[in-house]
N, C-alpha and C positions, 0 to 999 in steps of 0.2 A: 441430337441437339440442337436448336438451330444460334448461331451465333450471335450476340448481343453489341451489337456497334457502340464503337467509344469506351467496351468492359477491357481494366487493365485482364490478365492472366488468372491473377490471380482473384479478382471479381471474377471470374468466371467461372472459376474450380467453385466458389462456395460458393456461386448462381444455383451449380452443379448438383453442392450439397441439400442445397436450399430445396430445387428439383424434386432430388429425393429421397427426402423426407428424411433421407440419412442421421440416426441418433448420434451424440458425443456414444467413441465404444465403438460404433455401426466400418467395419472395411470403408477403406475407400478405393476407388474404385483403383488399376494398378498404372504404372506410369506410362502402359503402348498405350493400355486403354487413354487416359487421357491425353496422347499425341494426338491418336486417330477421332476422338469424338470434338477434340477442342481445334482439332489443327495445326498443331503448335509444336515445336523442336524440340529433342530430348534435353536439352540444356535448361528451355526456357522452362520445361513443367520442370526439373529439380528448383531449377534457379525459384519458378512463383512456393512450390513446395512448401521450402527451408522457407521464405519468410512467410509463408503462415503457420507456418514450427514455432517461429521465435512466437509471433502474435498466442501461440498456444489453443489456437484452431483445428490443427490438426495434431495429433503424435507420429510421431516415427518410432517402430520399434522393429531392434536391429533385430534382422533374422523372421518376422512374425509378417512387416508391410507397415502400409501408413494405415492410421486410422484415423478418425475424425475426433475431435478433441474437444473440451468441455469451456475452454477459452475459459480459463481464470485468467482472473484479475492480477496474479500471480507475476503475466508475464508483463505488468505495467509500473513493477517496479519498479524496475533500474534504471526504462525513459525516464519516471519521473524525481527519482534523485538525482539524473542525471539535470535538467529543470531546474534541481534544487539548491546544489554543486554551482550551477552556471550562470546563477542570482547576480546582478551589480552589487546585488545590498548584499553585503559584505557577510563575503561565502557562502552565498545565498540562505541568508536572515531574511529577507523579503519574501519569498518564496516559502520559506518551511513555515513563517507567522504565516501565512497566506494555506498552509496543509493545516495547522492544528487551529488555526478559526474554523478550519470547515469541518474537521473534527469534535471541534467543542460541537458548533452546530448538532452536528447530529447525534451525537453522543445525550446531551442536555435534550434531545425530545424523545430520546430511546429511554432514556431510565423514567423518566416521568409515565411511560405505559407498562415498562413491568413490573413500574412498584408494586406491590398489592400482590402478585402474581406469582411470587419465585417461594417455593416452598422449603422449607426449616432443612432439608435436605442442600438444596442447592446454595441455600446464603449459609448454613455449614459448610461447605466444597470451596464461597470466596473466604470464607476466613481462613481460612485451608491455605488459599493460595496466596493470601494476602502473608501472611507468616514468614512463605517461604518466599516471598523475595527478596529480605537480605542476603541470603545467597543464590540464589536461581533470577540471574535479570526473566528467563522467562514467565516468569508465573505471571509477570505484567500481563505480556499480552493471550496468557490465557484468561487472568481475570476477565479480561474487553469481551474477549469470548466469549463465555460462562456468561456474564450479565445477558447477552439477546437470545442464547442460542433458542430460548424459549417463544422470538419472537416468532420463528420457524418461516425466515428470510436471508437463503444465502448471499446474496448483494450485497449486505449491509452487514453477513460476516467479513465478509470478499474486504470492503470495504472500510476496513476496522483494522482488518488484517493488513494490508495495502497503509494504508497509514504510520499505522506503526512502524513495520520496518523502518519505511522510506524514513521517517524521524528518527531511529536509532541507528542509522547509519550514520548520518548526520552529526547527531549528536557529539561527537568525540571536538566536531567544530566548536560547540559556546561554551560560554565564557564557565570553571570550575564552578562547585559550587558547593560550600562544606554540608557534611550530616545530610545531604542529600538523601541517600538513600533512607534513613529514618520520614525523612519530608514524605517519601511515593508513600511506604507503609501506612503512615499517617494520615495521610491524605483516600489511601485506596478504606482502610478504616473505619472512616465518618461515611464514604458512598455506603459500602455496607448497611453500617449502624442509621441510618435514612434508612436504607430499604428493609430493615425489621419495623420500621414503626409504620409502611403500606403509605406513610403521606409524600405526595407525586413532585408537590413543591419541594419539598424539604430534602428529595434523594439529588430532583436540578439545584439544587442552592451547590449539594455537596461538590456534584458533582463542577461548576463552575467552580468550586473553590480549586477540588483537585489541576484546575483550565490554567488556572491564574498562575498554581508555583509554575505549571510546565512552560504559561508566556513569558513570567515573568527573569525564565531563564532564556527565554531566546532572543528577545528586545535588547538586556547590553549587552549581547556581541556584535551586534548594528550600529546602537547607537553609542557606545562608547568613541568609534571612532569615529564613526562616518565615510569610513571604506570595508573593504575588504578583509576580512578577519587576519584570511590565509595569503599572505601577498607575493609574488615570486621577487624572488632574492634579485637586489639590484645590479643594473649594470654596469660591468668594469667599463673606465671610459678610461682612457686616456689625453693628459694632461693637454692640449691649448700651447705648440708652440709661442712667443711672444711675438709679440705687431713690429 
């Protein structure tokens, strides 16, 4: 393989995967082969592989070798959560509000597409997940995944899971709300009821109502004080001597 000017070693390894048309799960060239083919040192190759592993582009199976990964969006969860937590607006509330709005746009569009297409068996499965939400936090995530599973769009499912994971990682910093569990159940039940009518407009309205409650929890956390919800402890200062 010819050397590609201006590319980092990571980019050259990715280019090698594409040039050889290696599919996810395929074995990668060995460390020694990469050194020879890319003209790089062992340490450089190892560092590049570790970086690509963090992105999900390669997968290291100890005792078996290195394989092409599927680049799941799960690898983005830590960095996106860090961005939200590091926002200057109320412990990430500004960034969290943006995240919720993007997810709302995605889901209100999608819910109209699936309205009228879900079987009674799938609607019953959604009912069962709603019933579990009081005792099983993961039922909420499973509910949204099941809603759009029939779309056949894996990227959509990964994006929704990514947004859900990041939101719930930062959620403890939000203002507490009484009876929130009951609100969550009621909102999701309303979505299923709307889907049963087959009316896309009604389904979108139900989804917007659901996100109105979510956004209502996000907003007060940043707007009540106009400063970060979680603050560093005050610095202890000794009194200045009188002049």
